[in-house]
N, C-alpha and C positions, 0 to 999 in steps of 0.2 A: 324663856328657857326649862329644860325638866332639870339639866344639871348647871352648875354655876359658868361652866366654859363651853356646853354642848351647843348645838346649833338651835336657831332659832324655831320654835314650831307652833303652828297657829292652836291657839284653844278656842278661842269662839270668833265665829263670821258675824259682824253686824252687817245689816243689810237694811238699807232705807230708802227704798225707790221712791217715796213722796218727796225725797229731797232734788230728784232729777226731775220731777214735773213742773210744768209752769204754772206760774202761781193763777191763772184762772182756771186751772186742770185741779187746784187744790181746793176750792170752794170760793164762795161770793167775799167779795172783799166787804167786812163788816163796818159800817161808819161809826166814828166814836159816839159815846153815849153821853146823855147828862142825866144826872140823878140827883133829884131833891133830897135834901136834909130833912131830920124829921120834923125841924122847927125851922121858920123864917123862911122858907123856900128857896134857901141858897143851891145852886147847883154846882156840880163838880163833873169835870170833863174827862174822861180817860180816853186817850187817844187810841186809835186803831191798832190792832197786829196785825202786818202783813201776813197771810196764808205760809208763805216760806219761812219767814222769819219763827212762826209758831211751830213749824215742823223741825226747824235745827233745832229749836231750845228743847223740843220734846227726843231729839234723837242725842243732844248732848247730855241730857237729864239720864237717858237711859246708859250712855257709856258712864258717866261719871257713877251711878249709882252701882253699877259692874264692878266699877274699880274699888269703890267702897267695901264694897261685899268681900273681895279679894284680900283687903288689907286688913278689915276688921276680922276675917276667918282666919287670918296670918296663912293665908295661900302664898303670899309674897311678900320679900322683905324691903322692896324699893320700887318705883315705877319710873317709865321713860315714857314721856309724852311726845308725839308727834302728830301734828295734825295742821290743815289750812289755819292762817291765821286768826278768823272769824270762829272756826269751831274749835280752837286751841283755848281761847279767850272764854268762850260758852261754859267750857267742859273744867276750864279752872275756876271759873266762878260758882260752879256748882258743887264742886268738891268739899266735903268736910273738913275740918281742921286735920284730924288724923291721917285720913287719906291725902291731903294737901304737903303733909310735912315728909309724905313718903316719897314725894316727887324729887328724884334725884336729878334729873335734867329733862328740859322739854325744847323744842324747837317747832316754830312756823313752819313746817314742810310737810306737802301732802305726799303723803306715800301710797294713795291708793290705785291698787293697780300696777304694782312693781311685784315681780316675780321674786319668790322667798332667796334665790341665790343674788341678785341684784340688792336686797332688802337689806341685808346685812350687810353688804359694803357702804349702802347708803347711810346706815345708821352707824356705822364706824365713823364715816366721815364728817358726819353730823358732831359727834363725839370727839372728834380731833380739833373741833374750830373752836 
């Protein structure tokens, strides 16, 4: 909102087409790797990361960084986060302390594809819960 009681206005659009691709289209599944330590020949196993999980994490990082820039640049006084359960958790995990403190409300609800008029009503509904 540009004004405290003004209508919702889009500031930026985050589009991440990779998150809609099938795992096979994102790249080959990389097996876990064993890495020898400097001494003793010990190995440690790093489990593989699925391509879709990697893309989700990259997208969450992009959003968390944008939110952090807004808070640190004092372009907003508070945040409300609405995203699917998995994405909301990923974003919250990536927020720095100051940005986390600016979160006034969050809910695991996917509002992608909602028209602006309905969006405001859906957010008001979430805030009333």
